[in-house]
PDB file of N, CA, C and O in Angstrom, chain B, residues numbered from 101:
ATOM      1  N   UNK B 101       0.846  -1.176   0.000  1.00  0.00           N
ATOM      2  CA  UNK B 101       0.000   0.000   0.000  1.00  0.00           C
ATOM      3  C   UNK B 101       0.890   1.238   0.000  1.00  0.00           C
ATOM      4  O   UNK B 101       1.836   1.331   0.782  1.00  0.00           O
ATOM      5  N   UNK B 102       0.589   2.166  -0.864  1.00  0.00           N
ATOM      6  CA  UNK B 102       1.399   3.372  -0.985  1.00  0.00           C
ATOM      7  C   UNK B 102       1.071   4.366   0.126  1.00  0.00           C
ATOM      8  O   UNK B 102       1.958   4.789   0.868  1.00  0.00           O
ATOM      9  N   UNK B 103      -0.191   4.733   0.237  1.00  0.00           N
ATOM     10  CA  UNK B 103      -0.625   5.624   1.311  1.00  0.00           C
ATOM     11  C   UNK B 103      -2.082   5.316   1.629  1.00  0.00           C
ATOM     12  O   UNK B 103      -2.812   4.838   0.761  1.00  0.00           O
ATOM     13  N   UNK B 104      -2.512   5.576   2.839  1.00  0.00           N
ATOM     14  CA  UNK B 104      -3.890   5.237   3.207  1.00  0.00           C
ATOM     15  C   UNK B 104      -4.907   6.094   2.451  1.00  0.00           C
ATOM     16  O   UNK B 104      -4.685   7.277   2.195  1.00  0.00           O
ATOM     17  N   UNK B 105      -5.985   5.484   2.115  1.00  0.00           N
ATOM     18  CA  UNK B 105      -7.072   6.180   1.426  1.00  0.00           C
ATOM     19  C   UNK B 105      -8.086   6.625   2.469  1.00  0.00           C
ATOM     20  O   UNK B 105      -8.647   5.803   3.193  1.00  0.00           O
ATOM     21  N   UNK B 106      -8.313   7.920   2.540  1.00  0.00           N
ATOM     22  CA  UNK B 106      -9.280   8.465   3.498  1.00  0.00           C
ATOM     23  C   UNK B 106     -10.570   8.775   2.747  1.00  0.00           C
ATOM     24  O   UNK B 106     -10.595   9.593   1.828  1.00  0.00           O
ATOM     25  N   UNK B 107     -11.625   8.109   3.157  1.00  0.00           N
ATOM     26  CA  UNK B 107     -12.911   8.315   2.505  1.00  0.00           C
ATOM     27  C   UNK B 107     -13.701   9.418   3.203  1.00  0.00           C
ATOM     28  O   UNK B 107     -13.839   9.410   4.426  1.00  0.00           O
ATOM     29  N   UNK B 108     -14.214  10.357   2.432  1.00  0.00           N
ATOM     30  CA  UNK B 108     -15.054  11.404   3.035  1.00  0.00           C
ATOM     31  C   UNK B 108     -16.449  10.852   3.338  1.00  0.00           C
ATOM     32  O   UNK B 108     -16.814   9.774   2.868  1.00  0.00           O
ATOM     33  N   UNK B 109     -17.206  11.586   4.110  1.00  0.00           N
ATOM     34  CA  UNK B 109     -18.614  11.248   4.329  1.00  0.00           C
ATOM     35  C   UNK B 109     -19.387  11.781   3.129  1.00  0.00           C
ATOM     36  O   UNK B 109     -19.273  12.955   2.774  1.00  0.00           O
ATOM     37  N   UNK B 110     -20.162  10.919   2.518  1.00  0.00           N
ATOM     38  CA  UNK B 110     -20.922  11.313   1.336  1.00  0.00           C
ATOM     39  C   UNK B 110     -22.339  11.698   1.734  1.00  0.00           C
ATOM     40  O   UNK B 110     -22.951  11.064   2.593  1.00  0.00           O
ATOM     41  N   UNK B 111     -22.854  12.748   1.096  1.00  0.00           N
ATOM     42  CA  UNK B 111     -24.217  13.193   1.382  1.00  0.00           C
ATOM     43  C   UNK B 111     -25.245  12.301   0.692  1.00  0.00           C
ATOM     44  O   UNK B 111     -26.350  12.101   1.196  1.00  0.00           O
ATOM     45  N   UNK B 112     -24.860  11.763  -0.477  1.00  0.00           N
ATOM     46  CA  UNK B 112     -25.787  10.919  -1.233  1.00  0.00           C
ATOM     47  C   UNK B 112     -24.995  10.048  -2.207  1.00  0.00           C
ATOM     48  O   UNK B 112     -23.774  10.160  -2.309  1.00  0.00           O
ATOM     49  N   UNK B 113     -25.709   9.186  -2.915  1.00  0.00           N
ATOM     50  CA  UNK B 113     -25.042   8.264  -3.847  1.00  0.00           C
ATOM     51  C   UNK B 113     -24.403   8.994  -5.015  1.00  0.00           C
ATOM     52  O   UNK B 113     -23.354   8.573  -5.503  1.00  0.00           O
ATOM     53  N   UNK B 114     -25.009  10.072  -5.468  1.00  0.00           N
ATOM     54  CA  UNK B 114     -24.434  10.823  -6.591  1.00  0.00           C
ATOM     55  C   UNK B 114     -23.067  11.392  -6.222  1.00  0.00           C
ATOM     56  O   UNK B 114     -22.136  11.370  -7.028  1.00  0.00           O
ATOM     57  N   UNK B 115     -22.959  11.894  -5.011  1.00  0.00           N
ATOM     58  CA  UNK B 115     -21.681  12.433  -4.555  1.00  0.00           C
ATOM     59  C   UNK B 115     -20.632  11.322  -4.461  1.00  0.00           C
ATOM     60  O   UNK B 115     -19.482  11.512  -4.855  1.00  0.00           O
ATOM     61  N   UNK B 116     -21.031  10.176  -3.943  1.00  0.00           N
ATOM     62  CA  UNK B 116     -20.106   9.045  -3.844  1.00  0.00           C
ATOM     63  C   UNK B 116     -19.696   8.545  -5.224  1.00  0.00           C
ATOM     64  O   UNK B 116     -18.528   8.236  -5.460  1.00  0.00           O
ATOM     65  N   UNK B 117     -20.663   8.469  -6.133  1.00  0.00           N
ATOM     66  CA  UNK B 117     -20.379   8.030  -7.498  1.00  0.00           C
ATOM     67  C   UNK B 117     -19.362   8.950  -8.155  1.00  0.00           C
ATOM     68  O   UNK B 117     -18.449   8.488  -8.839  1.00  0.00           O
ATOM     69  N   UNK B 118     -19.523  10.258  -7.946  1.00  0.00           N
ATOM     70  CA  UNK B 118     -18.583  11.231  -8.494  1.00  0.00           C
ATOM     71  C   UNK B 118     -17.183  11.060  -7.929  1.00  0.00           C
ATOM     72  O   UNK B 118     -16.192  11.182  -8.649  1.00  0.00           O
ATOM     73  N   UNK B 119     -17.107  10.775  -6.632  1.00  0.00           N
ATOM     74  CA  UNK B 119     -15.816  10.550  -5.983  1.00  0.00           C
ATOM     75  C   UNK B 119     -15.093   9.371  -6.617  1.00  0.00           C
ATOM     76  O   UNK B 119     -13.925   9.486  -6.990  1.00  0.00           O
ATOM     77  N   UNK B 120     -15.785   8.226  -6.744  1.00  0.00           N
ATOM     78  CA  UNK B 120     -15.154   7.025  -7.285  1.00  0.00           C
ATOM     79  C   UNK B 120     -14.833   7.157  -8.773  1.00  0.00           C
ATOM     80  O   UNK B 120     -13.915   6.500  -9.264  1.00  0.00           O
ATOM     81  N   UNK B 121     -15.566   7.988  -9.486  1.00  0.00           N
ATOM     82  CA  UNK B 121     -15.301   8.182 -10.915  1.00  0.00           C
ATOM     83  C   UNK B 121     -14.017   8.970 -11.148  1.00  0.00           C
ATOM     84  O   UNK B 121     -13.358   8.804 -12.174  1.00  0.00           O
ATOM     85  N   UNK B 122     -13.666   9.823 -10.200  1.00  0.00           N
ATOM     86  CA  UNK B 122     -12.518  10.706 -10.393  1.00  0.00           C
ATOM     87  C   UNK B 122     -11.230  10.224  -9.730  1.00  0.00           C
ATOM     88  O   UNK B 122     -10.148  10.676 -10.104  1.00  0.00           O
ATOM     89  N   UNK B 123     -11.317   9.331  -8.769  1.00  0.00           N
ATOM     90  CA  UNK B 123     -10.136   8.948  -7.996  1.00  0.00           C
ATOM     91  C   UNK B 123      -9.237   7.979  -8.774  1.00  0.00           C
ATOM     92  O   UNK B 123      -9.725   7.122  -9.511  1.00  0.00           O
ATOM     93  N   UNK B 124      -7.951   8.122  -8.605  1.00  0.00           N
ATOM     94  CA  UNK B 124      -6.970   7.213  -9.202  1.00  0.00           C
ATOM     95  C   UNK B 124      -6.450   6.300  -8.090  1.00  0.00           C
ATOM     96  O   UNK B 124      -5.605   6.704  -7.291  1.00  0.00           O
ATOM     97  N   UNK B 125      -6.953   5.085  -8.043  1.00  0.00           N
ATOM     98  CA  UNK B 125      -6.591   4.161  -6.964  1.00  0.00           C
ATOM     99  C   UNK B 125      -5.139   3.707  -7.030  1.00  0.00           C
ATOM    100  O   UNK B 125      -4.610   3.192  -6.045  1.00  0.00           O
ATOM    101  N   UNK B 126      -4.489   3.891  -8.175  1.00  0.00           N
ATOM    102  CA  UNK B 126      -3.079   3.496  -8.276  1.00  0.00           C
ATOM    103  C   UNK B 126      -2.175   4.361  -7.387  1.00  0.00           C
ATOM    104  O   UNK B 126      -1.034   3.990  -7.110  1.00  0.00           O
ATOM    105  N   UNK B 127      -2.681   5.495  -6.949  1.00  0.00           N
ATOM    106  CA  UNK B 127      -1.913   6.341  -6.024  1.00  0.00           C
ATOM    107  C   UNK B 127      -1.955   5.789  -4.599  1.00  0.00           C
ATOM    108  O   UNK B 127      -1.152   6.175  -3.750  1.00  0.00           O
ATOM    109  N   UNK B 128      -2.889   4.894  -4.352  1.00  0.00           N
ATOM    110  CA  UNK B 128      -3.094   4.378  -3.001  1.00  0.00           C
ATOM    111  C   UNK B 128      -2.749   2.896  -2.852  1.00  0.00           C
ATOM    112  O   UNK B 128      -2.397   2.450  -1.759  1.00  0.00           O
ATOM    113  N   UNK B 129      -2.846   2.144  -3.922  1.00  0.00           N
ATOM    114  CA  UNK B 129      -2.657   0.695  -3.832  1.00  0.00           C
ATOM    115  C   UNK B 129      -1.674   0.182  -4.870  1.00  0.00           C
ATOM    116  O   UNK B 129      -1.587   0.708  -5.980  1.00  0.00           O
ATOM    117  N   UNK B 130      -0.939  -0.852  -4.493  1.00  0.00           N
ATOM    118  CA  UNK B 130      -0.065  -1.588  -5.402  1.00  0.00           C
ATOM    119  C   UNK B 130      -0.870  -2.765  -5.957  1.00  0.00           C
ATOM    120  O   UNK B 130      -1.830  -3.205  -5.325  1.00  0.00           O
ATOM    121  N   UNK B 131      -0.493  -3.275  -7.122  1.00  0.00           N
ATOM    122  CA  UNK B 131      -1.195  -4.468  -7.629  1.00  0.00           C
ATOM    123  C   UNK B 131      -1.146  -5.643  -6.649  1.00  0.00           C
ATOM    124  O   UNK B 131      -2.070  -6.454  -6.603  1.00  0.00           O
ATOM    125  N   UNK B 132      -0.074  -5.732  -5.871  1.00  0.00           N
ATOM    126  CA  UNK B 132       0.044  -6.837  -4.907  1.00  0.00           C
ATOM    127  C   UNK B 132      -0.942  -6.697  -3.744  1.00  0.00           C
ATOM    128  O   UNK B 132      -1.159  -7.658  -3.006  1.00  0.00           O
ATOM    129  N   UNK B 133      -1.540  -5.521  -3.572  1.00  0.00           N
ATOM    130  CA  UNK B 133      -2.539  -5.321  -2.512  1.00  0.00           C
ATOM    131  C   UNK B 133      -3.890  -5.940  -2.872  1.00  0.00           C
ATOM    132  O   UNK B 133      -4.734  -6.155  -2.002  1.00  0.00           O
ATOM    133  N   UNK B 134      -4.083  -6.219  -4.144  1.00  0.00           N
ATOM    134  CA  UNK B 134      -5.382  -6.713  -4.604  1.00  0.00           C
ATOM    135  C   UNK B 134      -5.562  -8.179  -4.227  1.00  0.00           C
ATOM    136  O   UNK B 134      -4.605  -8.952  -4.184  1.00  0.00           O
ATOM    137  N   UNK B 135      -6.805  -8.535  -3.958  1.00  0.00           N
ATOM    138  CA  UNK B 135      -7.162  -9.907  -3.645  1.00  0.00           C
ATOM    139  C   UNK B 135      -8.246 -10.362  -4.612  1.00  0.00           C
ATOM    140  O   UNK B 135      -9.137  -9.594  -4.976  1.00  0.00           O
ATOM    141  N   UNK B 136      -8.156 -11.606  -5.015  1.00  0.00           N
ATOM    142  CA  UNK B 136      -9.166 -12.167  -5.906  1.00  0.00           C
ATOM    143  C   UNK B 136     -10.422 -12.462  -5.091  1.00  0.00           C
ATOM    144  O   UNK B 136     -10.343 -13.028  -4.001  1.00  0.00           O
ATOM    145  N   UNK B 137     -11.565 -12.081  -5.619  1.00  0.00           N
ATOM    146  CA  UNK B 137     -12.832 -12.346  -4.936  1.00  0.00           C
ATOM    147  C   UNK B 137     -13.795 -13.016  -5.909  1.00  0.00           C
ATOM    148  O   UNK B 137     -13.639 -12.926  -7.127  1.00  0.00           O
ATOM    149  N   UNK B 138     -14.780 -13.682  -5.350  1.00  0.00           N
ATOM    150  CA  UNK B 138     -15.830 -14.249  -6.187  1.00  0.00           C
ATOM    151  C   UNK B 138     -17.168 -13.945  -5.529  1.00  0.00           C
ATOM    152  O   UNK B 138     -17.244 -13.736  -4.319  1.00  0.00           O
ATOM    153  N   UNK B 139     -18.196 -13.925  -6.320  1.00  0.00           N
ATOM    154  CA  UNK B 139     -19.545 -13.659  -5.854  1.00  0.00           C
ATOM    155  C   UNK B 139     -20.414 -14.846  -6.252  1.00  0.00           C
ATOM    156  O   UNK B 139     -21.105 -14.798  -7.270  1.00  0.00           O
ATOM    157  N   UNK B 140     -20.382 -15.918  -5.448  1.00  0.00           N
ATOM    158  CA  UNK B 140     -21.051 -17.156  -5.841  1.00  0.00           C
ATOM    159  C   UNK B 140     -22.565 -17.070  -5.884  1.00  0.00           C
ATOM    160  O   UNK B 140     -23.201 -17.900  -6.534  1.00  0.00           O
ATOM    161  N   UNK B 141     -23.158 -16.102  -5.220  1.00  0.00           N
ATOM    162  CA  UNK B 141     -24.616 -16.038  -5.175  1.00  0.00           C
ATOM    163  C   UNK B 141     -25.228 -15.178  -6.271  1.00  0.00           C
ATOM    164  O   UNK B 141     -26.448 -15.030  -6.338  1.00  0.00           O
ATOM    165  N   UNK B 142     -24.387 -14.611  -7.128  1.00  0.00           N
ATOM    166  CA  UNK B 142     -24.930 -13.824  -8.233  1.00  0.00           C
ATOM    167  C   UNK B 142     -25.529 -14.749  -9.280  1.00  0.00           C
ATOM    168  O   UNK B 142     -24.954 -15.783  -9.620  1.00  0.00           O
ATOM    169  N   UNK B 143     -26.666 -14.367  -9.773  1.00  0.00           N
ATOM    170  CA  UNK B 143     -27.323 -15.169 -10.801  1.00  0.00           C
ATOM    171  C   UNK B 143     -27.200 -14.442 -12.135  1.00  0.00           C
ATOM    172  O   UNK B 143     -27.275 -13.215 -12.187  1.00  0.00           O
ATOM    173  N   UNK B 144     -27.011 -15.197 -13.208  1.00  0.00           N
ATOM    174  CA  UNK B 144     -26.936 -14.526 -14.501  1.00  0.00           C
ATOM    175  C   UNK B 144     -28.269 -13.855 -14.841  1.00  0.00           C
ATOM    176  O   UNK B 144     -29.337 -14.328 -14.455  1.00  0.00           O
ATOM    177  N   UNK B 145     -28.181 -12.776 -15.549  1.00  0.00           N
ATOM    178  CA  UNK B 145     -29.386 -12.078 -15.956  1.00  0.00           C
ATOM    179  C   UNK B 145     -30.205 -12.979 -16.865  1.00  0.00           C
ATOM    180  O   UNK B 145     -29.675 -13.612 -17.777  1.00  0.00           O
ATOM    181  N   UNK B 146     -31.487 -13.026 -16.606  1.00  0.00           N
ATOM    182  CA  UNK B 146     -32.336 -13.840 -17.464  1.00  0.00           C
ATOM    183  C   UNK B 146     -33.349 -12.933 -18.162  1.00  0.00           C
ATOM    184  O   UNK B 146     -33.637 -11.821 -17.718  1.00  0.00           O
ATOM    185  N   UNK B 147     -33.866 -13.442 -19.249  1.00  0.00           N
ATOM    186  CA  UNK B 147     -34.793 -12.671 -20.064  1.00  0.00           C
ATOM    187  C   UNK B 147     -36.009 -13.520 -20.343  1.00  0.00           C
ATOM    188  O   UNK B 147     -35.891 -14.697 -20.683  1.00  0.00           O
ATOM    189  N   UNK B 148     -37.141 -12.942 -20.203  1.00  0.00           N
ATOM    190  CA  UNK B 148     -38.384 -13.652 -20.431  1.00  0.00           C
ATOM    191  C   UNK B 148     -38.649 -13.762 -21.937  1.00  0.00           C
ATOM    192  O   UNK B 148     -38.510 -12.788 -22.676  1.00  0.00           O
ATOM    193  N   UNK B 149     -39.031 -14.961 -22.374  1.00  0.00           N
ATOM    194  CA  UNK B 149     -39.383 -15.156 -23.788  1.00  0.00           C
ATOM    195  C   UNK B 149     -40.689 -15.943 -23.864  1.00  0.00           C
ATOM    196  O   UNK B 149     -41.129 -16.538 -22.880  1.00  0.00           O
ATOM    197  N   UNK B 150     -41.286 -15.935 -25.021  1.00  0.00           N
ATOM    198  CA  UNK B 150     -42.486 -16.736 -25.259  1.00  0.00           C
ATOM    199  C   UNK B 150     -42.184 -17.725 -26.369  1.00  0.00           C
ATOM    200  O   UNK B 150     -41.625 -17.361 -27.403  1.00  0.00           O
ATOM    201  N   UNK B 151     -42.556 -18.977 -26.147  1.00  0.00           N
ATOM    202  CA  UNK B 151     -42.410 -19.977 -27.200  1.00  0.00           C
ATOM    203  C   UNK B 151     -43.706 -20.772 -27.282  1.00  0.00           C
ATOM    204  O   UNK B 151     -44.424 -20.926 -26.294  1.00  0.00           O
ATOM    205  N   UNK B 152     -43.981 -21.258 -28.444  1.00  0.00           N
ATOM    206  CA  UNK B 152     -45.165 -22.105 -28.633  1.00  0.00           C
ATOM    207  C   UNK B 152     -44.701 -23.541 -28.750  1.00  0.00           C
ATOM    208  O   UNK B 152     -43.888 -23.879 -29.610  1.00  0.00           O
ATOM    209  N   UNK B 153     -45.232 -24.388 -27.867  1.00  0.00           N
ATOM    210  CA  UNK B 153     -44.944 -25.810 -27.944  1.00  0.00           C
ATOM    211  C   UNK B 153     -46.265 -26.557 -27.820  1.00  0.00           C
ATOM    212  O   UNK B 153     -47.214 -26.051 -27.220  1.00  0.00           O
ATOM    213  N   UNK B 154     -46.328 -27.742 -28.376  1.00  0.00           N
ATOM    214  CA  UNK B 154     -47.575 -28.498 -28.292  1.00  0.00           C
ATOM    215  C   UNK B 154     -47.972 -28.748 -26.831  1.00  0.00           C
ATOM    216  O   UNK B 154     -47.124 -28.960 -25.964  1.00  0.00           O
ATOM    217  N   UNK B 155     -49.266 -28.716 -26.593  1.00  0.00           N
ATOM    218  CA  UNK B 155     -49.778 -28.867 -25.231  1.00  0.00           C
ATOM    219  C   UNK B 155     -49.362 -30.199 -24.606  1.00  0.00           C
ATOM    220  O   UNK B 155     -49.037 -30.257 -23.419  1.00  0.00           O
ATOM    221  N   UNK B 156     -49.373 -31.276 -25.414  1.00  0.00           N
ATOM    222  CA  UNK B 156     -48.992 -32.576 -24.870  1.00  0.00           C
ATOM    223  C   UNK B 156     -47.540 -32.559 -24.377  1.00  0.00           C
ATOM    224  O   UNK B 156     -47.211 -33.203 -23.380  1.00  0.00           O
ATOM    225  N   UNK B 157     -46.670 -31.816 -25.085  1.00  0.00           N
ATOM    226  CA  UNK B 157     -45.262 -31.739 -24.700  1.00  0.00           C
ATOM    227  C   UNK B 157     -45.099 -30.955 -23.390  1.00  0.00           C
ATOM    228  O   UNK B 157     -44.329 -31.343 -22.513  1.00  0.00           O
ATOM    229  N   UNK B 158     -45.828 -29.866 -23.281  1.00  0.00           N
ATOM    230  CA  UNK B 158     -45.790 -29.085 -22.047  1.00  0.00           C
ATOM    231  C   UNK B 158     -46.294 -29.923 -20.871  1.00  0.00           C
ATOM    232  O   UNK B 158     -45.728 -29.879 -19.779  1.00  0.00           O
ATOM    233  N   UNK B 159     -47.353 -30.679 -21.105  1.00  0.00           N
ATOM    234  CA  UNK B 159     -47.879 -31.547 -20.042  1.00  0.00           C
ATOM    235  C   UNK B 159     -46.857 -32.590 -19.620  1.00  0.00           C
ATOM    236  O   UNK B 159     -46.717 -32.873 -18.431  1.00  0.00           O
ATOM    237  N   UNK B 160     -46.140 -33.166 -20.586  1.00  0.00           N
ATOM    238  CA  UNK B 160     -45.106 -34.165 -20.270  1.00  0.00           C
ATOM    239  C   UNK B 160     -43.979 -33.548 -19.439  1.00  0.00           C
ATOM    240  O   UNK B 160     -43.494 -34.150 -18.481  1.00  0.00           O
ATOM    241  N   UNK B 161     -43.572 -32.333 -19.826  1.00  0.00           N
ATOM    242  CA  UNK B 161     -42.512 -31.643 -19.088  1.00  0.00           C
ATOM    243  C   UNK B 161     -42.979 -31.366 -17.662  1.00  0.00           C
ATOM    244  O   UNK B 161     -42.219 -31.557 -16.713  1.00  0.00           O
ATOM    245  N   UNK B 162     -44.219 -30.918 -17.506  1.00  0.00           N
ATOM    246  CA  UNK B 162     -44.750 -30.650 -16.166  1.00  0.00           C
ATOM    247  C   UNK B 162     -44.818 -31.923 -15.333  1.00  0.00           C
ATOM    248  O   UNK B 162     -44.520 -31.904 -14.139  1.00  0.00           O
ATOM    249  N   UNK B 163     -45.210 -33.026 -15.959  1.00  0.00           N
ATOM    250  CA  UNK B 163     -45.254 -34.307 -15.246  1.00  0.00           C
ATOM    251  C   UNK B 163     -43.852 -34.713 -14.778  1.00  0.00           C
ATOM    252  O   UNK B 163     -43.659 -35.112 -13.629  1.00  0.00           O
ATOM    253  N   UNK B 164     -42.891 -34.603 -15.678  1.00  0.00           N
ATOM    254  CA  UNK B 164     -41.512 -34.961 -15.353  1.00  0.00           C
ATOM    255  C   UNK B 164     -40.971 -34.058 -14.241  1.00  0.00           C
ATOM    256  O   UNK B 164     -40.312 -34.532 -13.316  1.00  0.00           O
ATOM    257  N   UNK B 165     -41.254 -32.754 -14.337  1.00  0.00           N
ATOM    258  CA  UNK B 165     -40.803 -31.810 -13.320  1.00  0.00           C
ATOM    259  C   UNK B 165     -41.413 -32.155 -11.960  1.00  0.00           C
ATOM    260  O   UNK B 165     -40.749 -32.061 -10.928  1.00  0.00           O
ATOM    261  N   UNK B 166     -42.670 -32.549 -11.975  1.00  0.00           N
ATOM    262  CA  UNK B 166     -43.337 -32.924 -10.735  1.00  0.00           C
ATOM    263  C   UNK B 166     -42.699 -34.178 -10.135  1.00  0.00           C
ATOM    264  O   UNK B 166     -42.547 -34.275  -8.917  1.00  0.00           O
ATOM    265  N   UNK B 167     -42.332 -35.123 -10.977  1.00  0.00           N
ATOM    266  CA  UNK B 167     -41.687 -36.358 -10.514  1.00  0.00           C
ATOM    267  C   UNK B 167     -40.367 -36.071  -9.792  1.00  0.00           C
ATOM    268  O   UNK B 167     -40.058 -36.683  -8.769  1.00  0.00           O
ATOM    269  N   UNK B 168     -39.610 -35.144 -10.335  1.00  0.00           N
ATOM    270  CA  UNK B 168     -38.292 -34.853  -9.751  1.00  0.00           C
ATOM    271  C   UNK B 168     -38.306 -33.618  -8.838  1.00  0.00           C
ATOM    272  O   UNK B 168     -37.267 -33.186  -8.340  1.00  0.00           O
ATOM    273  N   UNK B 169     -39.502 -33.066  -8.634  1.00  0.00           N
ATOM    274  CA  UNK B 169     -39.712 -31.977  -7.687  1.00  0.00           C
ATOM    275  C   UNK B 169     -38.911 -30.715  -8.016  1.00  0.00           C
ATOM    276  O   UNK B 169     -38.229 -30.155  -7.158  1.00  0.00           O
ATOM    277  N   UNK B 170     -39.008 -30.281  -9.270  1.00  0.00           N
ATOM    278  CA  UNK B 170     -38.398 -29.012  -9.692  1.00  0.00           C
ATOM    279  C   UNK B 170     -39.450 -28.220 -10.461  1.00  0.00           C
ATOM    280  O   UNK B 170     -40.378 -28.808 -11.016  1.00  0.00           O
ATOM    281  N   UNK B 171     -39.320 -26.902 -10.504  1.00  0.00           N
ATOM    282  CA  UNK B 171     -40.247 -26.115 -11.324  1.00  0.00           C
ATOM    283  C   UNK B 171     -40.102 -26.482 -12.808  1.00  0.00           C
ATOM    284  O   UNK B 171     -38.992 -26.680 -13.301  1.00  0.00           O
ATOM    285  N   UNK B 172     -41.219 -26.566 -13.499  1.00  0.00           N
ATOM    286  CA  UNK B 172     -41.157 -27.021 -14.893  1.00  0.00           C
ATOM    287  C   UNK B 172     -40.370 -26.080 -15.789  1.00  0.00           C
ATOM    288  O   UNK B 172     -39.725 -26.531 -16.736  1.00  0.00           O
ATOM    289  N   UNK B 173     -40.407 -24.773 -15.509  1.00  0.00           N
ATOM    290  CA  UNK B 173     -39.631 -23.846 -16.333  1.00  0.00           C
ATOM    291  C   UNK B 173     -38.130 -24.050 -16.125  1.00  0.00           C
ATOM    292  O   UNK B 173     -37.346 -23.902 -17.062  1.00  0.00           O
ATOM    293  N   UNK B 174     -37.736 -24.383 -14.917  1.00  0.00           N
ATOM    294  CA  UNK B 174     -36.325 -24.692 -14.664  1.00  0.00           C
ATOM    295  C   UNK B 174     -35.910 -25.948 -15.418  1.00  0.00           C
ATOM    296  O   UNK B 174     -34.799 -26.031 -15.941  1.00  0.00           O
ATOM    297  N   UNK B 175     -36.807 -26.921 -15.470  1.00  0.00           N
ATOM    298  CA  UNK B 175     -36.519 -28.148 -16.207  1.00  0.00           C
ATOM    299  C   UNK B 175     -36.375 -27.864 -17.702  1.00  0.00           C
ATOM    300  O   UNK B 175     -35.485 -28.408 -18.355  1.00  0.00           O
ATOM    301  N   UNK B 176     -37.233 -27.026 -18.233  1.00  0.00           N
ATOM    302  CA  UNK B 176     -37.129 -26.649 -19.652  1.00  0.00           C
ATOM    303  C   UNK B 176     -35.787 -25.980 -19.921  1.00  0.00           C
ATOM    304  O   UNK B 176     -35.125 -26.289 -20.913  1.00  0.00           O
ATOM    305  N   UNK B 177     -35.378 -25.053 -19.030  1.00  0.00           N
ATOM    306  CA  UNK B 177     -34.081 -24.383 -19.201  1.00  0.00           C
ATOM    307  C   UNK B 177     -32.939 -25.387 -19.160  1.00  0.00           C
ATOM    308  O   UNK B 177     -31.973 -25.280 -19.916  1.00  0.00           O
ATOM    309  N   UNK B 178     -33.064 -26.361 -18.269  1.00  0.00           N
ATOM    310  CA  UNK B 178     -32.028 -27.388 -18.162  1.00  0.00           C
ATOM    311  C   UNK B 178     -31.961 -28.227 -19.440  1.00  0.00           C
ATOM    312  O   UNK B 178     -30.872 -28.529 -19.929  1.00  0.00           O
ATOM    313  N   UNK B 179     -33.112 -28.598 -19.973  1.00  0.00           N
ATOM    314  CA  UNK B 179     -33.133 -29.364 -21.228  1.00  0.00           C
ATOM    315  C   UNK B 179     -32.503 -28.570 -22.371  1.00  0.00           C
ATOM    316  O   UNK B 179     -31.737 -29.123 -23.160  1.00  0.00           O
ATOM    317  N   UNK B 180     -32.815 -27.293 -22.464  1.00  0.00           N
ATOM    318  CA  UNK B 180     -32.244 -26.461 -23.518  1.00  0.00           C
ATOM    319  C   UNK B 180     -30.718 -26.374 -23.342  1.00  0.00           C
ATOM    320  O   UNK B 180     -29.961 -26.511 -24.303  1.00  0.00           O
ATOM    321  N   UNK B 181     -30.292 -26.145 -22.112  1.00  0.00           N
ATOM    322  CA  UNK B 181     -28.853 -26.051 -21.829  1.00  0.00           C
ATOM    323  C   UNK B 181     -28.119 -27.333 -22.210  1.00  0.00           C
ATOM    324  O   UNK B 181     -27.062 -27.296 -22.840  1.00  0.00           O
ATOM    325  N   UNK B 182     -28.696 -28.465 -21.818  1.00  0.00           N
ATOM    326  CA  UNK B 182     -28.074 -29.756 -22.174  1.00  0.00           C
ATOM    327  C   UNK B 182     -28.001 -29.939 -23.683  1.00  0.00           C
ATOM    328  O   UNK B 182     -27.003 -30.433 -24.208  1.00  0.00           O
ATOM    329  N   UNK B 183     -29.050 -29.545 -24.368  1.00  0.00           N
ATOM    330  CA  UNK B 183     -29.071 -29.690 -25.827  1.00  0.00           C
ATOM    331  C   UNK B 183     -28.025 -28.837 -26.524  1.00  0.00           C
ATOM    332  O   UNK B 183     -27.441 -29.254 -27.524  1.00  0.00           O
ATOM    333  N   UNK B 184     -27.794 -27.667 -26.007  1.00  0.00           N
ATOM    334  CA  UNK B 184     -26.818 -26.753 -26.613  1.00  0.00           C
ATOM    335  C   UNK B 184     -25.392 -27.156 -26.274  1.00  0.00           C
ATOM    336  O   UNK B 184     -24.505 -27.074 -27.124  1.00  0.00           O
ATOM    337  N   UNK B 185     -25.165 -27.589 -25.041  1.00  0.00           N
ATOM    338  CA  UNK B 185     -23.806 -27.878 -24.599  1.00  0.00           C
ATOM    339  C   UNK B 185     -23.341 -29.295 -24.947  1.00  0.00           C
ATOM    340  O   UNK B 185     -22.159 -29.604 -24.792  1.00  0.00           O
ATOM    341  N   UNK B 186     -24.225 -30.140 -25.404  1.00  0.00           N
ATOM    342  CA  UNK B 186     -23.773 -31.515 -25.719  1.00  0.00           C
ATOM    343  C   UNK B 186     -23.380 -31.660 -27.167  1.00  0.00           C
ATOM    344  O   UNK B 186     -22.981 -32.744 -27.593  1.00  0.00           O
TER     345      UNK B 186
END
């Protein structure tokens, strides 16, 4: 660490955002000061879509989802993922 970073008290988020946009952290930290982090609970952004599938197929998926105790839409996503990645 080069020198300690003193954070001011911010009146609001806009003021804090402005502070972080202008500051050069290389004056305060060395690359060796950085630590690798992960955010395991973040979920990828999902987008709602509409698809038309035969009613009998939807019923089969719902039956299968009920058998394995998962939401049917999650099962559909899993089937699509398996189909694309295999």
